[in-house]
C-alpha positions as a Markdown table, in Angstrom:
| # | Residue | x | y | z |
|---|---|---|---|---|
| 1 | Unk | 32.1 | -22.9 | -26.6 |
| 2 | Unk | 29.6 | -25.5 | -28.1 |
| 3 | Unk | 31.2 | -28.7 | -29.4 |
| 4 | Unk | 30.4 | -29.5 | -33.5 |
| 5 | Unk | 28.4 | -32.5 | -32.5 |
| 6 | Unk | 25.8 | -30.3 | -29.9 |
| 7 | Unk | 25.6 | -27.5 | -32.9 |
| 8 | Unk | 24.5 | -30.3 | -35.4 |
| 9 | Unk | 22.0 | -31.9 | -33.2 |
| 10 | Unk | 20.6 | -28.7 | -32.7 |
| 11 | Unk | 19.0 | -28.6 | -36.6 |
| 12 | Unk | 15.5 | -28.9 | -37.4 |
| 13 | Unk | 14.6 | -32.7 | -38.2 |
| 14 | Unk | 11.5 | -33.8 | -40.5 |
| 15 | Unk | 9.5 | -34.1 | -37.8 |
| 16 | Unk | 9.5 | -30.6 | -36.6 |
| 17 | Unk | 7.7 | -29.3 | -40.1 |
| 18 | Unk | 4.9 | -29.9 | -41.6 |
| 19 | Unk | 5.0 | -31.5 | -45.2 |
| 20 | Unk | 1.4 | -32.1 | -46.0 |
| 21 | Unk | 0.7 | -31.0 | -49.7 |
| 22 | Unk | 4.3 | -29.5 | -50.2 |
| 23 | Unk | 6.9 | -30.5 | -52.7 |
| 24 | Unk | 9.6 | -32.5 | -50.8 |
| 25 | Unk | 13.2 | -32.8 | -52.3 |
| 26 | Unk | 15.6 | -35.2 | -50.5 |
| 27 | Unk | 19.2 | -35.3 | -50.8 |
| 28 | Unk | 20.1 | -39.0 | -50.3 |
| 29 | Unk | 23.1 | -40.9 | -50.6 |
| 30 | Unk | 22.6 | -43.8 | -53.1 |
| 31 | Unk | 26.3 | -44.2 | -54.2 |
| 32 | Unk | 26.3 | -48.0 | -53.4 |
| 33 | Unk | 28.8 | -50.7 | -54.7 |
| 34 | Unk | 28.2 | -52.5 | -57.6 |
| 35 | Unk | 30.0 | -55.2 | -59.5 |
| 36 | Unk | 30.6 | -55.5 | -63.3 |
| 37 | Unk | 27.3 | -56.1 | -64.3 |
| 38 | Unk | 25.9 | -53.0 | -62.5 |
| 39 | Unk | 24.4 | -55.6 | -60.0 |
| 40 | Unk | 24.2 | -53.5 | -56.4 |
| 41 | Unk | 26.3 | -55.4 | -53.7 |
| 42 | Unk | 25.3 | -53.2 | -50.5 |
| 43 | Unk | 22.2 | -51.7 | -50.9 |
| 44 | Unk | 22.4 | -50.5 | -46.8 |
| 45 | Unk | 22.6 | -46.8 | -48.2 |
| 46 | Unk | 19.4 | -47.2 | -50.0 |
| 47 | Unk | 18.0 | -48.9 | -47.0 |
| 48 | Unk | 19.1 | -46.4 | -44.7 |
| 49 | Unk | 16.9 | -43.3 | -46.3 |
| 50 | Unk | 13.7 | -45.5 | -46.1 |
| 51 | Unk | 12.4 | -44.0 | -43.1 |
| 52 | Unk | 12.8 | -40.7 | -44.1 |
| 53 | Unk | 11.4 | -41.4 | -47.6 |
| 54 | Unk | 8.3 | -43.7 | -46.1 |
| 55 | Unk | 7.4 | -41.0 | -43.6 |
| 56 | Unk | 7.0 | -38.1 | -46.3 |
| 57 | Unk | 5.1 | -40.8 | -48.4 |
| 58 | Unk | 2.9 | -41.2 | -44.7 |
| 59 | Unk | 2.5 | -37.8 | -44.4 |
| 60 | Unk | 0.9 | -36.6 | -48.0 |
| 61 | Unk | 3.6 | -35.0 | -49.5 |
| 62 | Unk | 2.5 | -33.5 | -52.3 |
| 63 | Unk | 5.3 | -35.0 | -54.3 |
| 64 | Unk | 8.9 | -36.6 | -53.4 |
| 65 | Unk | 12.1 | -36.0 | -55.4 |
| 66 | Unk | 15.2 | -38.0 | -54.7 |
| 67 | Unk | 18.5 | -36.6 | -55.7 |
| 68 | Unk | 21.6 | -38.4 | -55.1 |
| 69 | Unk | 24.9 | -38.6 | -57.0 |
| 70 | Unk | 26.6 | -42.1 | -58.3 |
| 71 | Unk | 30.4 | -42.7 | -58.9 |
| 72 | Unk | 32.5 | -40.2 | -60.1 |
| 73 | Unk | 31.2 | -39.2 | -63.9 |
| 74 | Unk | 32.9 | -35.9 | -64.9 |
| 75 | Unk | 30.1 | -33.5 | -64.7 |
| 76 | Unk | 28.4 | -35.1 | -68.1 |
| 77 | Unk | 26.4 | -38.2 | -68.9 |
| 78 | Unk | 28.3 | -41.2 | -68.5 |
| 79 | Unk | 26.1 | -44.3 | -68.9 |
| 80 | Unk | 28.1 | -46.2 | -66.7 |
| 81 | Unk | 27.1 | -43.5 | -63.9 |
| 82 | Unk | 23.5 | -43.9 | -64.6 |
| 83 | Unk | 20.7 | -44.7 | -61.6 |
| 84 | Unk | 18.7 | -46.9 | -63.7 |
| 85 | Unk | 19.7 | -49.9 | -61.8 |
| 86 | Unk | 19.4 | -48.0 | -58.5 |
| 87 | Unk | 16.1 | -47.1 | -59.5 |
| 88 | Unk | 15.4 | -50.7 | -59.8 |
| 89 | Unk | 16.2 | -51.8 | -56.2 |
| 90 | Unk | 14.7 | -48.9 | -54.7 |
| 91 | Unk | 11.4 | -49.7 | -56.3 |
| 92 | Unk | 11.6 | -53.1 | -54.6 |
| 93 | Unk | 12.6 | -52.2 | -51.2 |
| 94 | Unk | 10.0 | -49.1 | -51.3 |
| 95 | Unk | 7.5 | -51.3 | -52.9 |
| 96 | Unk | 6.0 | -48.7 | -55.4 |
| 97 | Unk | 6.9 | -47.1 | -58.7 |
| 98 | Unk | 9.6 | -44.9 | -58.5 |
| 99 | Unk | 9.5 | -42.4 | -61.8 |
| 100 | Unk | 12.8 | -41.7 | -63.1 |
| 101 | Unk | 13.5 | -38.2 | -64.5 |
| 102 | Unk | 16.5 | -37.8 | -66.9 |
| 103 | Unk | 16.5 | -33.8 | -67.0 |
| 104 | Unk | 15.1 | -32.2 | -63.9 |
| 105 | Unk | 15.0 | -28.9 | -65.7 |
| 106 | Unk | 12.5 | -30.0 | -68.6 |
| 107 | Unk | 10.3 | -31.8 | -66.3 |
| 108 | Unk | 9.9 | -29.1 | -63.6 |
| 109 | Unk | 5.8 | -29.0 | -64.3 |
| 110 | Unk | 5.8 | -32.5 | -64.0 |
| 111 | Unk | 7.5 | -32.6 | -60.4 |
| 112 | Unk | 4.8 | -29.2 | -59.6 |
| 113 | Unk | 1.9 | -31.4 | -60.2 |
| 114 | Unk | 0.7 | -32.8 | -56.8 |
| 115 | Unk | 0.0 | -36.0 | -56.6 |
| 116 | Unk | 0.0 | -37.8 | -53.0 |
| 117 | Unk | 2.7 | -40.7 | -53.0 |
| 118 | Unk | 4.6 | -39.9 | -56.2 |
| 119 | Unk | 8.1 | -40.7 | -55.9 |
| 120 | Unk | 10.6 | -39.1 | -58.2 |
| 121 | Unk | 14.4 | -39.9 | -58.7 |
| 122 | Unk | 16.7 | -37.5 | -60.6 |
| 123 | Unk | 19.2 | -38.9 | -62.7 |
| 124 | Unk | 22.8 | -38.7 | -61.3 |
| 125 | Unk | 23.1 | -34.8 | -59.9 |
| 126 | Unk | 26.9 | -35.2 | -60.9 |
| 127 | Unk | 26.3 | -35.1 | -64.6 |
| 128 | Unk | 25.6 | -31.6 | -64.2 |
| 129 | Unk | 28.8 | -29.8 | -64.2 |
| 130 | Unk | 27.8 | -27.1 | -61.5 |
| 131 | Unk | 26.8 | -29.9 | -58.8 |
| 132 | Unk | 30.3 | -29.9 | -57.5 |
| 133 | Unk | 31.4 | -26.4 | -58.4 |
| 134 | Unk | 28.5 | -25.4 | -56.1 |
| 135 | Unk | 26.9 | -23.0 | -58.8 |
| 136 | Unk | 24.7 | -20.8 | -57.4 |
| 137 | Unk | 22.8 | -20.6 | -60.4 |
| 138 | Unk | 22.5 | -24.8 | -60.9 |
| 139 | Unk | 21.7 | -24.5 | -56.7 |
| 140 | Unk | 18.6 | -22.1 | -57.4 |
| 141 | Unk | 16.9 | -24.3 | -60.5 |
| 142 | Unk | 17.5 | -27.3 | -58.2 |
| 143 | Unk | 15.5 | -25.3 | -55.2 |
| 144 | Unk | 12.9 | -24.4 | -57.6 |
| 145 | Unk | 11.4 | -28.0 | -57.6 |
| 146 | Unk | 10.4 | -28.2 | -54.1 |
| 147 | Unk | 9.2 | -26.1 | -50.7 |
| 148 | Unk | 10.8 | -28.4 | -48.5 |
| 149 | Unk | 14.6 | -29.7 | -48.4 |
| 150 | Unk | 15.5 | -32.6 | -46.4 |
| 151 | Unk | 19.3 | -33.3 | -46.4 |
| 152 | Unk | 19.7 | -37.0 | -45.6 |
| 153 | Unk | 22.9 | -37.8 | -47.1 |
| 154 | Unk | 25.2 | -38.2 | -44.4 |
| 155 | Unk | 28.2 | -39.7 | -46.7 |
| 156 | Unk | 27.9 | -36.4 | -48.6 |
| 157 | Unk | 27.6 | -34.1 | -46.0 |
| 158 | Unk | 31.0 | -33.1 | -45.8 |
| 159 | Unk | 30.9 | -31.2 | -49.5 |
| 160 | Unk | 29.9 | -28.3 | -50.4 |
| 161 | Unk | 28.0 | -29.2 | -53.6 |
| 162 | Unk | 24.7 | -27.8 | -54.8 |
| 163 | Unk | 22.6 | -30.6 | -53.8 |
| 164 | Unk | 24.3 | -30.6 | -50.1 |
| 165 | Unk | 24.9 | -26.8 | -49.3 |
| 166 | Unk | 24.2 | -24.1 | -52.0 |
| 167 | Unk | 20.4 | -25.5 | -52.7 |
| 168 | Unk | 19.8 | -24.4 | -48.9 |
| 169 | Unk | 20.3 | -20.5 | -49.9 |
| 170 | Unk | 17.3 | -20.5 | -52.1 |
| 171 | Unk | 14.6 | -22.7 | -50.0 |
| 172 | Unk | 12.7 | -21.5 | -46.8 |
| 173 | Unk | 12.5 | -24.6 | -44.9 |
| 174 | Unk | 15.5 | -26.9 | -44.9 |
| 175 | Unk | 15.7 | -29.9 | -42.5 |
| 176 | Unk | 17.6 | -32.9 | -41.5 |
| 177 | Unk | 16.3 | -36.1 | -42.4 |
| 178 | Unk | 16.2 | -39.3 | -40.1 |
| 179 | Unk | 19.1 | -41.0 | -41.0 |
| 180 | Unk | 21.3 | -37.6 | -40.6 |
| 181 | Unk | 19.9 | -37.2 | -37.2 |
| 182 | Unk | 20.6 | -40.8 | -36.0 |
| 183 | Unk | 23.9 | -40.6 | -37.2 |
| 184 | Unk | 24.5 | -37.0 | -35.2 |
| 185 | Unk | 23.2 | -39.4 | -32.1 |
| 186 | Unk | 25.1 | -42.2 | -32.5 |
| 187 | Unk | 28.2 | -40.0 | -32.1 |
| 188 | Unk | 27.0 | -38.1 | -29.9 |
| 189 | Unk | 26.8 | -40.8 | -27.6 |
| 190 | Unk | 30.1 | -41.9 | -28.3 |
| 191 | Unk | 32.0 | -38.6 | -27.6 |
| 192 | Unk | 29.6 | -36.5 | -25.5 |
| 193 | Unk | 28.1 | -38.8 | -23.1 |
| 194 | Unk | 30.2 | -41.7 | -23.1 |
| 195 | Unk | 30.9 | -44.2 | -20.9 |
| 196 | Unk | 34.3 | -45.0 | -20.2 |
| 197 | Unk | 36.8 | -46.0 | -20.7 |
| 198 | Unk | 36.6 | -45.0 | -24.2 |
| 199 | Unk | 39.0 | -46.7 | -26.7 |
| 200 | Unk | 39.6 | -45.2 | -30.5 |
| 201 | Unk | 40.6 | -47.6 | -32.6 |
| 202 | Unk | 42.3 | -46.6 | -35.8 |
| 203 | Unk | 43.8 | -48.3 | -39.3 |
| 204 | Unk | 43.8 | -47.7 | -42.7 |
| 205 | Unk | 46.8 | -47.4 | -44.5 |
| 206 | Unk | 47.9 | -43.2 | -43.7 |
| 207 | Unk | 48.6 | -41.4 | -40.6 |
| 208 | Unk | 48.1 | -38.4 | -43.1 |
| 209 | Unk | 44.5 | -38.9 | -43.3 |
| 210 | Unk | 44.0 | -39.2 | -39.7 |
| 211 | Unk | 46.0 | -36.7 | -37.8 |
| 212 | Unk | 43.8 | -34.4 | -37.5 |
| 213 | Unk | 41.6 | -36.9 | -35.4 |
| 214 | Unk | 44.1 | -38.2 | -33.9 |
| 215 | Unk | 44.8 | -34.7 | -32.5 |
| 216 | Unk | 41.5 | -33.8 | -32.1 |
| 217 | Unk | 40.0 | -37.0 | -29.7 |
| 218 | Unk | 43.0 | -37.4 | -27.4 |
| 219 | Unk | 41.8 | -35.4 | -24.8 |
| 220 | Unk | 38.6 | -37.5 | -25.0 |
| 221 | Unk | 39.7 | -40.9 | -24.6 |
| 222 | Unk | 41.2 | -43.5 | -22.7 |
| 223 | Unk | 42.9 | -45.4 | -24.9 |
| 224 | Unk | 44.3 | -45.7 | -28.5 |
| 225 | Unk | 44.6 | -48.5 | -30.5 |
| 226 | Unk | 46.8 | -48.4 | -34.1 |
| 227 | Unk | 46.8 | -51.0 | -36.6 |
| 228 | Unk | 46.7 | -51.5 | -40.1 |
| 229 | Unk | 49.6 | -49.7 | -42.4 |
| 230 | Unk | 48.8 | -46.8 | -40.5 |
| 231 | Unk | 50.9 | -48.4 | -37.4 |
| 232 | Unk | 53.5 | -49.0 | -40.0 |
| 233 | Unk | 54.9 | -45.2 | -39.7 |
| 234 | Unk | 54.8 | -45.6 | -35.7 |
| 235 | Unk | 56.6 | -48.5 | -35.6 |
| 236 | Unk | 58.8 | -46.7 | -37.4 |
| 237 | Unk | 59.4 | -43.7 | -34.9 |
| 238 | Unk | 60.0 | -46.2 | -32.3 |
| 239 | Unk | 62.9 | -47.3 | -34.2 |
| 240 | Unk | 61.7 | -50.4 | -35.7 |
| 241 | Unk | 63.1 | -51.2 | -39.7 |
| 242 | Unk | 59.5 | -52.1 | -41.8 |
| 243 | Unk | 61.9 | -52.8 | -44.9 |
| 244 | Unk | 59.4 | -53.0 | -47.7 |
| 245 | Unk | 56.1 | -52.3 | -45.6 |
| 246 | Unk | 54.2 | -49.1 | -46.6 |
| 247 | Unk | 54.6 | -46.2 | -44.2 |
| 248 | Unk | 54.9 | -42.3 | -44.8 |
| 249 | Unk | 58.6 | -41.1 | -43.8 |
| 250 | Unk | 57.3 | -37.3 | -43.9 |
| 251 | Unk | 54.7 | -38.3 | -40.7 |
| 252 | Unk | 57.7 | -40.2 | -38.7 |
| 253 | Unk | 58.3 | -37.2 | -36.7 |
| 254 | Unk | 54.5 | -36.8 | -36.4 |
| 255 | Unk | 53.8 | -40.0 | -34.9 |
| 256 | Unk | 56.3 | -39.2 | -32.5 |
| 257 | Unk | 54.5 | -36.0 | -31.6 |
| 258 | Unk | 51.0 | -37.9 | -31.3 |
| 259 | Unk | 52.6 | -40.3 | -28.9 |
| 260 | Unk | 54.1 | -37.7 | -26.7 |
| 261 | Unk | 50.6 | -35.8 | -26.8 |
| 262 | Unk | 49.5 | -39.2 | -25.9 |
| 263 | Unk | 51.4 | -39.8 | -22.8 |
| 264 | Unk | 50.7 | -36.2 | -21.5 |
| 265 | Unk | 46.8 | -36.8 | -21.9 |
| 266 | Unk | 47.3 | -40.4 | -19.8 |
| 267 | Unk | 46.2 | -42.2 | -22.8 |
| 268 | Unk | 47.4 | -45.4 | -23.5 |
| 269 | Unk | 48.3 | -46.3 | -26.8 |
| 270 | Unk | 48.6 | -49.8 | -28.1 |
| 271 | Unk | 50.6 | -50.9 | -31.7 |
| 272 | Unk | 51.2 | -54.5 | -33.0 |
| 273 | Unk | 53.5 | -56.4 | -31.3 |
| 274 | Unk | 53.6 | -58.7 | -34.3 |
| 275 | Unk | 52.4 | -59.0 | -38.0 |
| 276 | Unk | 51.4 | -61.0 | -40.8 |
| 277 | Unk | 54.3 | -60.1 | -43.3 |
| 278 | Unk | 54.7 | -61.8 | -46.9 |
| 279 | Unk | 57.0 | -61.2 | -50.3 |
| 280 | Unk | 54.1 | -60.0 | -52.7 |
| 281 | Unk | 50.8 | -58.8 | -52.1 |
| 282 | Unk | 49.4 | -59.8 | -55.6 |
| 283 | Unk | 51.4 | -63.1 | -55.5 |
| 284 | Unk | 52.3 | -63.6 | -52.4 |
| 285 | Unk | 54.4 | -67.3 | -52.4 |
| 286 | Unk | 56.0 | -66.9 | -48.7 |
| 287 | Unk | 53.7 | -65.5 | -45.9 |
| 288 | Unk | 55.0 | -65.4 | -42.3 |
| 289 | Unk | 54.2 | -64.3 | -38.4 |
| 290 | Unk | 57.1 | -62.3 | -36.9 |
| 291 | Unk | 57.4 | -59.8 | -34.1 |
| 292 | Unk | 56.9 | -56.1 | -35.0 |
| 293 | Unk | 60.8 | -55.7 | -34.9 |
| 294 | Unk | 61.8 | -58.6 | -37.2 |
| 295 | Unk | 60.5 | -57.9 | -40.3 |
| 296 | Unk | 62.5 | -59.5 | -43.3 |
| 297 | Unk | 64.3 | -57.7 | -46.0 |
| 298 | Unk | 61.9 | -57.5 | -49.0 |
| 299 | Unk | 59.0 | -58.3 | -47.1 |
| 300 | Unk | 56.0 | -55.9 | -46.2 |
| 301 | Unk | 53.7 | -56.0 | -42.9 |
| 302 | Unk | 50.1 | -56.5 | -44.3 |
| 303 | Unk | 48.0 | -57.7 | -41.5 |
| 304 | Unk | 48.6 | -57.5 | -37.3 |
| 305 | Unk | 49.6 | -60.9 | -36.1 |
| 306 | Unk | 47.6 | -63.3 | -33.7 |
| 307 | Unk | 50.1 | -62.2 | -30.4 |
| 308 | Unk | 48.5 | -58.4 | -31.6 |
| 309 | Unk | 44.8 | -59.5 | -32.4 |
| 310 | Unk | 45.0 | -61.1 | -28.6 |
| 311 | Unk | 46.1 | -58.1 | -27.6 |
| 312 | Unk | 43.6 | -55.5 | -29.1 |
| 313 | Unk | 41.4 | -57.9 | -28.0 |
| 314 | Unk | 41.9 | -57.6 | -24.4 |
| 315 | Unk | 42.1 | -54.0 | -24.6 |
| 316 | Unk | 38.4 | -53.7 | -26.5 |
| 317 | Unk | 36.7 | -56.0 | -24.1 |
| 318 | Unk | 37.5 | -54.0 | -21.2 |
| 319 | Unk | 36.0 | -50.7 | -22.8 |
| 320 | Unk | 32.7 | -49.2 | -22.4 |
| 321 | Unk | 32.6 | -47.2 | -25.5 |
| 322 | Unk | 34.4 | -48.4 | -28.7 |
| 323 | Unk | 35.3 | -46.1 | -32.0 |
| 324 | Unk | 36.6 | -47.9 | -35.0 |
| 325 | Unk | 38.0 | -46.6 | -38.2 |
| 326 | Unk | 40.4 | -48.3 | -40.3 |
| 327 | Unk | 41.1 | -51.6 | -40.9 |
| 328 | Unk | 44.2 | -53.9 | -39.7 |
| 329 | Unk | 45.5 | -54.7 | -43.2 |
| 330 | Unk | 44.6 | -55.5 | -46.4 |
| 331 | Unk | 41.3 | -57.5 | -45.5 |
| 332 | Unk | 40.1 | -57.7 | -49.0 |
| 333 | Unk | 42.2 | -60.3 | -49.2 |
| 334 | Unk | 41.7 | -63.7 | -47.6 |
| 335 | Unk | 44.9 | -64.3 | -46.4 |
| 336 | Unk | 45.5 | -60.9 | -44.9 |
| 337 | Unk | 42.0 | -60.9 | -43.2 |
| 338 | Unk | 42.3 | -62.3 | -40.2 |
| 339 | Unk | 43.5 | -59.5 | -38.0 |
| 340 | Unk | 40.6 | -57.3 | -39.1 |
| 341 | Unk | 37.9 | -60.0 | -38.7 |
| 342 | Unk | 38.9 | -61.5 | -35.6 |
| 343 | Unk | 39.3 | -57.8 | -34.3 |
| 344 | Unk | 35.6 | -57.2 | -35.7 |
| 345 | Unk | 34.4 | -60.0 | -33.5 |
| 346 | Unk | 36.1 | -59.0 | -30.4 |
| 347 | Unk | 34.3 | -55.7 | -30.6 |
| 348 | Unk | 31.0 | -57.2 | -31.5 |
| 349 | Unk | 31.6 | -59.4 | -28.3 |
| 350 | Unk | 32.2 | -57.1 | -25.8 |
| 351 | Unk | 29.7 | -55.0 | -23.9 |
| 352 | Unk | 30.8 | -51.9 | -25.1 |
| 353 | Unk | 28.8 | -49.3 | -26.8 |
| 354 | Unk | 30.3 | -49.5 | -30.4 |
| 355 | Unk | 30.5 | -47.3 | -33.7 |
| 356 | Unk | 31.9 | -48.2 | -36.9 |
| 357 | Unk | 32.8 | -45.2 | -39.1 |
| 358 | Unk | 34.5 | -45.6 | -42.4 |
| 359 | Unk | 33.4 | -47.5 | -45.5 |
| 360 | Unk | 36.4 | -50.2 | -45.6 |
| 361 | Unk | 35.6 | -50.7 | -41.7 |
| 362 | Unk | 32.0 | -51.3 | -42.7 |
| 363 | Unk | 32.8 | -53.1 | -45.3 |
| 364 | Unk | 35.3 | -55.5 | -43.1 |
| 365 | Unk | 32.6 | -56.0 | -40.7 |
| 366 | Unk | 29.5 | -57.1 | -43.0 |
| 367 | Unk | 32.1 | -59.4 | -44.6 |
| 368 | Unk | 32.5 | -61.3 | -41.5 |
| 369 | Unk | 29.0 | -61.4 | -40.6 |
| 370 | Unk | 29.1 | -59.1 | -37.8 |
| 371 | Unk | 27.2 | -55.9 | -38.5 |
| 372 | Unk | 24.2 | -56.8 | -36.5 |
| 373 | Unk | 26.6 | -56.9 | -33.3 |
| 374 | Unk | 27.6 | -53.4 | -33.4 |
| 375 | Unk | 25.4 | -50.2 | -32.0 |
| 376 | Unk | 26.1 | -48.2 | -34.9 |
| 377 | Unk | 27.5 | -48.4 | -38.3 |
| 378 | Unk | 27.9 | -44.7 | -40.0 |
| 379 | Unk | 26.8 | -44.4 | -43.9 |
| 380 | Unk | 29.8 | -41.9 | -43.9 |
| 381 | Unk | 33.5 | -42.7 | -44.5 |
| 382 | Unk | 35.0 | -38.8 | -45.1 |
| 383 | Unk | 31.8 | -37.0 | -43.5 |
| 384 | Unk | 32.2 | -39.5 | -39.8 |
| 385 | Unk | 36.4 | -38.8 | -40.2 |
| 386 | Unk | 35.3 | -35.2 | -40.2 |
| 387 | Unk | 33.0 | -35.2 | -37.5 |
| 388 | Unk | 35.5 | -36.8 | -35.2 |
| 389 | Unk | 37.9 | -34.5 | -35.9 |
| 390 | Unk | 35.6 | -31.7 | -34.4 |
| 391 | Unk | 34.4 | -29.8 | -37.6 |
| 392 | Unk | 30.9 | -28.7 | -38.3 |
| 393 | Unk | 29.8 | -30.7 | -41.4 |
| 394 | Unk | 28.5 | -28.3 | -44.4 |
| 395 | Unk | 25.3 | -30.4 | -44.9 |
| 396 | Unk | 24.3 | -29.2 | -41.4 |
| 397 | Unk | 25.5 | -25.4 | -41.5 |
| 398 | Unk | 22.7 | -24.2 | -43.3 |
| 399 | Unk | 19.5 | -26.2 | -42.1 |
| 400 | Unk | 16.8 | -24.8 | -40.0 |
| 401 | Unk | 17.5 | -24.8 | -36.1 |
| 402 | Unk | 15.3 | -25.2 | -33.1 |
| 403 | Unk | 14.4 | -22.4 | -31.3 |
């Protein structure tokens, strides 16, 4: 049976079609973080789409229409989620004028007018109620403004929205952009043709969000490192009293099953041996490092301790392929970020092929200045998680395939 990654690798890319003189619609992912003044704090996703956009410009596309969502508006206009600020950054990065379209249905004729190198940015697609409902009529309207559809929004490729899935029913030519193909190639190298030993590092808050991932990859990996609040559930499964620490009581039995399956598959599992604990996350008065089995009353685990950092660092140092999804603690707080940042440095310093999946993990790697030292950082959180779980992402399902 063909794997999900091999299946998705078989779609046509932008280079496989002639776009000269054609109206091209590119689904991008410009859902970037902004501060309270609407200043973009990380434009990585915009920069990741530039190769696809510039290729269309350089190969004489009749017009280029960019479609993206931004934030979570509720199917209606909300000034807070307008793409006006994104347009400014895009123009700076492209070094060319971008025409902003408030209502694409009223601007159909303008978009259809062929003018080489013309780039349009549609207002937030989620202002339309039909987008997230994958409304058939809305998908048809969106398809009517293009001859070629290019999906380059890996970060939303796990959603069956009109602009990522429904539109493909009504466009004759639909292909993947360069970012989509890079993402698949990166994960293919990590999972389809990896160099052993393979280590999966998982963290974050909940085992419930990663259980499918763990069950899917146990037969492919050699070592499993578990940190973050997620590890509290595993430590609880081992009989440790986690006191006020966050853990999922309903998933303790599941954690035991994962540990047993790992043992049966010959996968070595590494859990924290010591923890950073505190009396309060918001206003900590007392912060201590304790053995994992000795969390005190009213205290909670918020990071991995120094002995665990050393243990985990030794494990990744002896690995040839490392996949990381989820931080080791509450890295957003300086007081509780050491474990995540030191592990990031250890992975970056290894000689392994290293891939990061997940928005929080990518943010943590960026905050500690190690982004340039990882082999690949995925632009998709939920999408990379579902890909690792063995699913075929909806954003790839209906794209044209190579013969």
